[in-house]
LUMZA-91215 format. One record per residue (C-alpha): residue number from 1; x, y, z. Coordinates in steps of 0.02 Angstrom, whole numbers. Example, Ala and Ser with C-alpha at 12.3 -4.5 7.8 and 13.67 -1.06 7.14 Angstrom:
BEGIN
(lumfi 1,(615,-225,390)) (lumfi 2,(684,-53,357)) 
This chain:
BEGIN
(lumfi 1,(-2406,6,-823)) (lumfi 2,(-2423,161,-923)) (lumfi 3,(-2355,153,-1100)) (lumfi 4,(-2344,295,-1223)) (lumfi 5,(-2261,353,-1380)) (lumfi 6,(-2158,513,-1380)) (lumfi 7,(-2258,664,-1433)) (lumfi 8,(-2156,731,-1580)) (lumfi 9,(-2241,900,-1565)) (lumfi 10,(-2193,916,-1382)) (lumfi 11,(-2049,1037,-1348)) (lumfi 12,(-1972,908,-1227)) (lumfi 13,(-1940,784,-1366)) (lumfi 14,(-1768,765,-1441)) (lumfi 15,(-1697,873,-1572)) (lumfi 16,(-1638,770,-1722)) (lumfi 17,(-1454,793,-1674)) (lumfi 18,(-1487,744,-1493)) (lumfi 19,(-1590,593,-1540)) (lumfi 20,(-1458,528,-1661)) (lumfi 21,(-1320,561,-1535)) (lumfi 22,(-1409,470,-1393)) (lumfi 23,(-1456,319,-1500)) (lumfi 24,(-1276,292,-1559)) (lumfi 25,(-1203,313,-1386)) (lumfi 26,(-1321,187,-1312)) (lumfi 27,(-1263,63,-1445)) (lumfi 28,(-1080,90,-1393)) (lumfi 29,(-1125,83,-1208)) (lumfi 30,(-1202,-91,-1222)) (lumfi 31,(-1036,-169,-1174)) (lumfi 32,(-1045,-96,-998)) (lumfi 33,(-1214,-161,-946)) (lumfi 34,(-1230,-115,-764)) (lumfi 35,(-1191,68,-795)) (lumfi 36,(-1294,62,-953)) (lumfi 37,(-1448,-6,-864)) (lumfi 38,(-1438,109,-713)) (lumfi 39,(-1409,273,-808)) (lumfi 40,(-1497,256,-972)) (lumfi 41,(-1655,345,-915)) (lumfi 42,(-1554,480,-828)) (lumfi 43,(-1455,510,-988)) (lumfi 44,(-1620,521,-1082)) (lumfi 45,(-1682,655,-961)) (lumfi 46,(-1517,749,-981)) (lumfi 47,(-1546,754,-1167)) (lumfi 48,(-1723,822,-1145)) (lumfi 49,(-1656,956,-1027)) (lumfi 50,(-1538,1010,-1167)) (lumfi 51,(-1378,968,-1075)) (lumfi 52,(-1222,963,-1184)) (lumfi 53,(-1084,836,-1176)) (lumfi 54,(-910,878,-1113)) (lumfi 55,(-884,1055,-1049)) (lumfi 56,(-749,1149,-1143)) (lumfi 57,(-735,1022,-1284)) (lumfi 58,(-785,1080,-1460)) (lumfi 59,(-922,956,-1510)) (lumfi 60,(-909,996,-1696)) (lumfi 61,(-728,935,-1718)) (lumfi 62,(-699,769,-1800)) (lumfi 63,(-543,663,-1815)) (lumfi 64,(-529,535,-1955)) (lumfi 65,(-385,409,-1939)) (lumfi 66,(-327,318,-2096)) (lumfi 67,(-225,163,-2061)) (lumfi 68,(-106,104,-2200)) (lumfi 69,(-93,-76,-2150)) (lumfi 70,(60,-182,-2191)) (lumfi 71,(202,-59,-2171)) (lumfi 72,(200,79,-2303)) (lumfi 73,(366,115,-2390)) (lumfi 74,(392,293,-2336)) (lumfi 75,(542,321,-2447)) (lumfi 76,(441,293,-2603)) (lumfi 77,(295,394,-2529)) (lumfi 78,(389,554,-2481)) (lumfi 79,(538,537,-2601)) (lumfi 80,(707,612,-2555)) (lumfi 81,(750,643,-2739)) (lumfi 82,(885,768,-2694)) (lumfi 83,(990,631,-2609)) (lumfi 84,(1095,518,-2720)) (lumfi 85,(1103,388,-2583)) (lumfi 86,(919,356,-2616)) (lumfi 87,(952,304,-2795)) (lumfi 88,(1107,205,-2750)) (lumfi 89,(1004,102,-2627)) (lumfi 90,(858,77,-2745)) (lumfi 91,(919,54,-2924)) (lumfi 92,(767,-43,-2975)) (lumfi 93,(622,38,-2878)) (lumfi 94,(680,216,-2847)) (lumfi 95,(564,349,-2915)) (lumfi 96,(655,447,-3055)) (lumfi 97,(673,631,-3012)) (lumfi 98,(576,679,-3171)) (lumfi 99,(424,586,-3107)) (lumfi 100,(424,648,-2927)) (lumfi 101,(287,773,-2881)) (lumfi 102,(402,902,-2804)) (lumfi 103,(342,988,-2649)) (lumfi 104,(354,1174,-2624)) (lumfi 105,(474,1206,-2480)) (lumfi 106,(500,1018,-2476)) (lumfi 107,(693,1035,-2465)) (lumfi 108,(730,904,-2595)) (lumfi 109,(578,794,-2562)) (lumfi 110,(420,759,-2661)) (lumfi 111,(277,638,-2677)) (lumfi 112,(261,476,-2772)) (lumfi 113,(186,516,-2944)) (lumfi 114,(30,414,-2905)) (lumfi 115,(-10,533,-2763)) (lumfi 116,(-78,676,-2868)) (lumfi 117,(-229,687,-2751)) (lumfi 118,(-121,721,-2602)) (lumfi 119,(-14,842,-2704)) (lumfi 120,(-170,943,-2751)) (lumfi 121,(-219,953,-2569)) (lumfi 122,(-42,1002,-2522)) (lumfi 123,(-43,1142,-2648)) (lumfi 124,(-206,1205,-2571)) (lumfi 125,(-118,1214,-2400)) (lumfi 126,(-213,1065,-2325)) (lumfi 127,(-71,944,-2293)) (lumfi 128,(63,936,-2159)) (lumfi 129,(195,799,-2175)) (lumfi 130,(299,744,-2026)) (lumfi 131,(458,658,-2081)) (lumfi 132,(546,510,-1997)) (lumfi 133,(410,464,-1874)) (lumfi 134,(442,313,-1765)) (lumfi 135,(490,262,-1589)) (lumfi 136,(643,198,-1493)) (lumfi 137,(698,16,-1509)) (lumfi 138,(582,-14,-1657)) (lumfi 139,(490,-181,-1678)) (lumfi 140,(479,-251,-1856)) (lumfi 141,(336,-370,-1821)) (lumfi 142,(170,-312,-1899)) (lumfi 143,(71,-362,-1745)) (lumfi 144,(189,-297,-1612)) (lumfi 145,(222,-132,-1700)) (lumfi 146,(37,-102,-1736)) (lumfi 147,(2,-134,-1553)) (lumfi 148,(134,-7,-1506)) (lumfi 149,(58,125,-1619)) (lumfi 150,(-117,87,-1563)) (lumfi 151,(-80,86,-1377)) (lumfi 152,(46,229,-1385)) (lumfi 153,(157,122,-1278)) (lumfi 154,(319,37,-1330)) (lumfi 155,(266,-119,-1232)) (lumfi 156,(116,-135,-1347)) (lumfi 157,(10,-183,-1195)) (lumfi 158,(-143,-93,-1131)) (lumfi 159,(-293,-1,-1195)) (lumfi 160,(-298,95,-1358)) (lumfi 161,(-246,280,-1357)) (lumfi 162,(-411,336,-1429)) (lumfi 163,(-504,220,-1312)) (lumfi 164,(-413,303,-1167)) (lumfi 165,(-463,470,-1241)) (lumfi 166,(-643,417,-1235)) (lumfi 167,(-625,347,-1059)) (lumfi 168,(-543,505,-1000)) (lumfi 169,(-667,624,-1080)) (lumfi 170,(-819,521,-1032)) (lumfi 171,(-756,477,-856)) (lumfi 172,(-811,299,-890)) (lumfi 173,(-992,346,-929)) (lumfi 174,(-1015,365,-1116)) (lumfi 175,(-1204,375,-1107)) (lumfi 176,(-1191,530,-995)) (lumfi 177,(-1074,619,-1113)) (lumfi 178,(-1153,593,-1282)) (lumfi 179,(-1034,699,-1382)) (lumfi 180,(-893,575,-1365)) (lumfi 181,(-898,420,-1471)) (lumfi 182,(-812,334,-1614)) (lumfi 183,(-856,238,-1767)) (lumfi 184,(-742,104,-1847)) (lumfi 185,(-775,46,-2026)) (lumfi 186,(-693,-123,-2003)) (lumfi 187,(-748,-301,-1964)) (lumfi 188,(-676,-286,-1791)) (lumfi 189,(-631,-135,-1688)) (lumfi 190,(-446,-91,-1691)) (lumfi 191,(-354,-88,-1525)) (lumfi 192,(-331,100,-1542)) (lumfi 193,(-514,128,-1516)) (lumfi 194,(-540,10,-1367)) (lumfi 195,(-539,86,-1195)) (lumfi 196,(-563,11,-1026)) (lumfi 197,(-744,67,-1021)) (lumfi 198,(-774,131,-1196)) (lumfi 199,(-804,24,-1350)) (lumfi 200,(-836,100,-1526)) (lumfi 201,(-975,63,-1648)) (lumfi 202,(-898,-56,-1775)) (lumfi 203,(-967,-108,-1943)) (lumfi 204,(-911,-137,-2123)) (lumfi 205,(-1080,-125,-2206)) (lumfi 206,(-1214,-11,-2138)) (lumfi 207,(-1348,-128,-2202)) (lumfi 208,(-1285,-257,-2077)) (lumfi 209,(-1295,-132,-1933)) (lumfi 210,(-1480,-164,-1903)) (lumfi 211,(-1606,-274,-1812)) (lumfi 212,(-1619,-438,-1908)) (lumfi 213,(-1780,-505,-1831)) (lumfi 214,(-1879,-446,-1980)) (lumfi 215,(-1780,-566,-2088)) (lumfi 216,(-1853,-708,-1988)) (lumfi 217,(-2037,-664,-2009)) (lumfi 218,(-2135,-508,-2057)) (lumfi 219,(-2251,-536,-1908)) (lumfi 220,(-2107,-480,-1791)) (lumfi 221,(-2095,-306,-1866)) (lumfi 222,(-2241,-218,-1784)) (lumfi 223,(-2216,-289,-1608)) (lumfi 224,(-2031,-241,-1618)) (lumfi 225,(-2069,-63,-1671)) (lumfi 226,(-2197,-41,-1530)) (lumfi 227,(-2070,-106,-1406)) (lumfi 228,(-1928,3,-1472)) (lumfi 229,(-2033,161,-1477)) (lumfi 230,(-2088,144,-1299)) (lumfi 231,(-1994,261,-1179)) (lumfi 232,(-2023,204,-1000)) (lumfi 233,(-1996,316,-850)) (lumfi 234,(-1839,308,-744)) (lumfi 235,(-1926,221,-595)) (lumfi 236,(-1990,84,-706)) (lumfi 237,(-1817,51,-776)) (lumfi 238,(-1739,39,-603)) (lumfi 239,(-1879,-79,-544)) (lumfi 240,(-1862,-198,-691)) (lumfi 241,(-1685,-204,-757)) (lumfi 242,(-1718,-354,-871)) (lumfi 243,(-1857,-259,-959)) (lumfi 244,(-1744,-105,-963)) (lumfi 245,(-1610,-199,-1052)) (lumfi 246,(-1728,-269,-1184)) (lumfi 247,(-1809,-102,-1214)) (lumfi 248,(-1645,-7,-1227)) (lumfi 249,(-1566,-140,-1336)) (lumfi 250,(-1715,-126,-1454)) (lumfi 251,(-1704,61,-1456)) (lumfi 252,(-1517,52,-1488)) (lumfi 253,(-1544,-59,-1640)) (lumfi 254,(-1688,44,-1710)) (lumfi 255,(-1615,217,-1686)) (lumfi 256,(-1431,185,-1718)) (lumfi 257,(-1453,67,-1863)) (lumfi 258,(-1587,169,-1950)) (lumfi 259,(-1493,334,-1933)) (lumfi 260,(-1330,260,-1995)) (lumfi 261,(-1412,172,-2141)) (lumfi 262,(-1507,328,-2186)) (lumfi 263,(-1347,431,-2180)) (lumfi 264,(-1240,317,-2287)) (lumfi 265,(-1380,291,-2414)) (lumfi 266,(-1374,476,-2458)) (lumfi 267,(-1288,511,-2623)) (lumfi 268,(-1122,602,-2598)) (lumfi 269,(-1102,778,-2662)) (lumfi 270,(-951,725,-2766)) (lumfi 271,(-902,566,-2857)) (lumfi 272,(-790,451,-2755)) (lumfi 273,(-675,323,-2836)) (lumfi 274,(-725,141,-2822)) (lumfi 275,(-584,82,-2708)) (lumfi 276,(-621,8,-2537)) (lumfi 277,(-542,157,-2448)) (lumfi 278,(-641,281,-2552)) (lumfi 279,(-803,193,-2508)) (lumfi 280,(-759,195,-2324)) (lumfi 281,(-723,380,-2332)) (lumfi 282,(-885,408,-2431)) (lumfi 283,(-980,330,-2285)) (lumfi 284,(-884,438,-2162)) (lumfi 285,(-927,593,-2266)) (lumfi 286,(-1110,543,-2271)) (lumfi 287,(-1117,522,-2080)) (lumfi 288,(-1034,692,-2054)) (lumfi 289,(-1155,773,-2174)) (lumfi 290,(-1302,689,-2083)) (lumfi 291,(-1250,771,-1920)) (lumfi 292,(-1203,615,-1825)) (lumfi 293,(-1111,678,-1675)) (lumfi 294,(-963,562,-1692)) (lumfi 295,(-796,624,-1631)) (lumfi 296,(-678,494,-1711)) (lumfi 297,(-694,387,-1868)) (lumfi 298,(-566,249,-1904)) (lumfi 299,(-537,173,-2074)) (lumfi 300,(-411,52,-2148)) (lumfi 301,(-318,37,-2312)) (lumfi 302,(-213,-121,-2317)) (lumfi 303,(-94,-213,-2431)) (lumfi 304,(68,-116,-2402)) (lumfi 305,(179,-265,-2359)) (lumfi 306,(271,-249,-2523)) (lumfi 307,(411,-379,-2508)) (lumfi 308,(413,-412,-2697)) (lumfi 309,(360,-327,-2859)) (lumfi 310,(344,-159,-2773)) (lumfi 311,(385,-64,-2930)) (lumfi 312,(439,117,-2947)) (lumfi 313,(326,243,-3032)) (lumfi 314,(210,100,-3076)) (lumfi 315,(171,-65,-2988)) (lumfi 316,(77,-126,-2833)) (lumfi 317,(136,12,-2716)) (lumfi 318,(93,145,-2844)) (lumfi 319,(-85,78,-2854)) (lumfi 320,(-105,79,-2667)) (lumfi 321,(-43,260,-2655)) (lumfi 322,(-157,313,-2800)) (lumfi 323,(-307,240,-2711)) (lumfi 324,(-258,327,-2551)) (lumfi 325,(-228,497,-2633)) (lumfi 326,(-383,494,-2744)) (lumfi 327,(-493,439,-2597)) (lumfi 328,(-434,573,-2478)) (lumfi 329,(-448,708,-2613)) (lumfi 330,(-629,657,-2650)) (lumfi 331,(-664,657,-2463)) (lumfi 332,(-606,836,-2440)) (lumfi 333,(-697,892,-2597)) (lumfi 334,(-855,813,-2519)) (lumfi 335,(-825,899,-2354)) (lumfi 336,(-800,1065,-2439)) (lumfi 337,(-961,1046,-2537)) (lumfi 338,(-1049,1012,-2372)) (lumfi 339,(-967,1162,-2288)) (lumfi 340,(-886,1042,-2162)) (lumfi 341,(-702,1042,-2218)) (lumfi 342,(-653,1153,-2069)) (lumfi 343,(-723,1024,-1946)) (lumfi 344,(-618,873,-2001)) (lumfi 345,(-437,832,-1967)) (lumfi 346,(-371,674,-2054)) (lumfi 347,(-218,582,-1988)) (lumfi 348,(-128,443,-2084)) (lumfi 349,(-4,319,-2013)) (lumfi 350,(71,148,-2046)) (lumfi 351,(147,28,-1919)) (lumfi 352,(322,51,-1988)) (lumfi 353,(416,100,-2147)) (lumfi 354,(527,-10,-2255)) (lumfi 355,(715,-35,-2260)) (lumfi 356,(818,89,-2358)) (lumfi 357,(890,-34,-2485)) (lumfi 358,(777,-135,-2599)) (lumfi 359,(786,-325,-2580)) (lumfi 360,(823,-458,-2710)) (lumfi 361,(642,-470,-2772)) (lumfi 362,(619,-284,-2816)) (lumfi 363,(530,-254,-2655)) (lumfi 364,(570,-189,-2482)) (lumfi 365,(576,-274,-2313)) (lumfi 366,(514,-217,-2141)) (lumfi 367,(594,-59,-2084)) (lumfi 368,(567,78,-1958)) (lumfi 369,(530,262,-1976)) (lumfi 370,(411,334,-2104)) (lumfi 371,(311,494,-2138)) (lumfi 372,(143,538,-2059)) (lumfi 373,(14,647,-2145)) (lumfi 374,(-107,768,-2062)) (lumfi 375,(-238,849,-2175)) (lumfi 376,(-368,987,-2160)) (lumfi 377,(-378,1178,-2152)) (lumfi 378,(-314,1174,-1971)) (lumfi 379,(-142,1104,-2010)) (lumfi 380,(18,1202,-2023)) (lumfi 381,(50,1152,-2205)) (lumfi 382,(215,1095,-2275)) (lumfi 383,(352,971,-2235)) (lumfi 384,(401,965,-2052)) (lumfi 385,(570,907,-1992)) (lumfi 386,(727,851,-2080)) (lumfi 387,(724,692,-2179)) (lumfi 388,(821,552,-2093)) (lumfi 389,(993,514,-2156)) (lumfi 390,(1006,379,-2290)) (lumfi 391,(1186,340,-2244)) (lumfi 392,(1192,354,-2054)) (lumfi 393,(1080,202,-2026)) (lumfi 394,(1032,83,-1885)) (lumfi 395,(1076,-86,-1960)) (lumfi 396,(1010,-35,-2131)) (lumfi 397,(861,60,-2062)) (lumfi 398,(818,242,-2042)) (lumfi 399,(840,321,-1872)) (lumfi 400,(678,400,-1820)) (lumfi 401,(673,591,-1797)) (lumfi 402,(501,617,-1725)) (lumfi 403,(416,507,-1591)) (lumfi 404,(242,466,-1649)) (lumfi 405,(172,510,-1477)) (lumfi 406,(218,692,-1506)) (lumfi 407,(99,691,-1653)) (lumfi 408,(-34,608,-1547)) (lumfi 409,(-8,745,-1412)) (lumfi 410,(-27,879,-1546)) (lumfi 411,(-193,801,-1606)) (lumfi 412,(-259,776,-1427)) (lumfi 413,(-212,946,-1360)) (lumfi 414,(-241,1060,-1507)) (lumfi 415,(-384,975,-1598)) (lumfi 416,(-484,866,-1478)) (lumfi 417,(-445,984,-1329)) (lumfi 418,(-400,837,-1218)) (lumfi 419,(-271,818,-1084)) (lumfi 420,(-135,723,-1179)) (lumfi 421,(-40,677,-1022)) (lumfi 422,(-195,586,-952)) (lumfi 423,(-213,491,-1116)) (lumfi 424,(-28,456,-1159)) (lumfi 425,(37,435,-981)) (lumfi 426,(165,576,-990)) (lumfi 427,(181,751,-1063)) (lumfi 428,(254,742,-1237)) (lumfi 429,(320,895,-1329)) (lumfi 430,(198,933,-1468)) (lumfi 431,(253,931,-1649)) (lumfi 432,(174,1096,-1705)) (lumfi 433,(86,1014,-1852)) (lumfi 434,(-74,1107,-1809)) (lumfi 435,(-106,1292,-1804)) (lumfi 436,(-270,1292,-1714)) (lumfi 437,(-329,1263,-1537)) 
């Protein structure tokens, strides 16, 4: 059995971008073992031949999804300071007009004073705000509503919408279409990223995304490296699938783990705040800068279930919004310093908003519609849509104005260049939040 190491001087060897891409995709493909075992060598040969990923899909475009977990209070995020009904409903937690960060062309709306980072990006023309986003017959359960948002189906049942995007774009074969993959910086992958065939790379700490055999004994290091660096021929893989699995798993761990750890260990070009969200976005920025060919990144910022002590201009909600705004601003400063800001669209959502009136503990209870934010040079900046009425309510809740799936359709069609009908199950009228295609 002939064994060899790849000749790094040979023109058939991978480019750095191809090698990183293939290593990461093999890690994500490990959940579909039969396809993974049968096609791994073929995919390797495709890489050597210089074949690209999905025809017609721009490989340099990145989507970053920021989830505000817990149900963000949209009324104290995008504040309708021009409406007296807002202050009547919230005498203890309403944001005084003098403190509101008023938005140009906001038609009587502005941002919470803690969101100076988002306001700066807004003034630079990098923020589009969709008002009153929700869905029919809203569900006020955290779990059920999050499932609805993540499946893009009001039943809350099925695969994730981004998982279906990957399934659709990859035709069920992620290792053959190496440009399509996602990374989730959470302990477990969110439903949104889980497809029928596709599974994302998921980790909280890049140092944990590695082969741990070396922790058992140093004598295992050299044999492992020799095994992982060995690239067998296609016929050999087909003849011995068990060996193929072991070899490819080792290569996955070595290539994917090493490249991710190397990327996130790089010092950012700007100083990020020390919040958890900021550190997640710093890792995303580092992976983008390193050239990892990841199409979608998914991060989480939780704690928005503010039933008590929410506060107005100060308080727990203010602190959460400050962390969010400062983190996203640092992220775009980093991308601009890299020269990558035009490649990255960021979308922010929460599973629901809060009720219009404050409760008896200076907080807010589960509600319905809330704003969504899209950020980047590709957005049509400004405030989109009319703010929902604060007096014509649905049992104390806002009536939604924009179905969230119209925003998804906008992102899929005009940014990711995907067939939104194939992903969402029907053709939704796009919101017009993006000005690029």
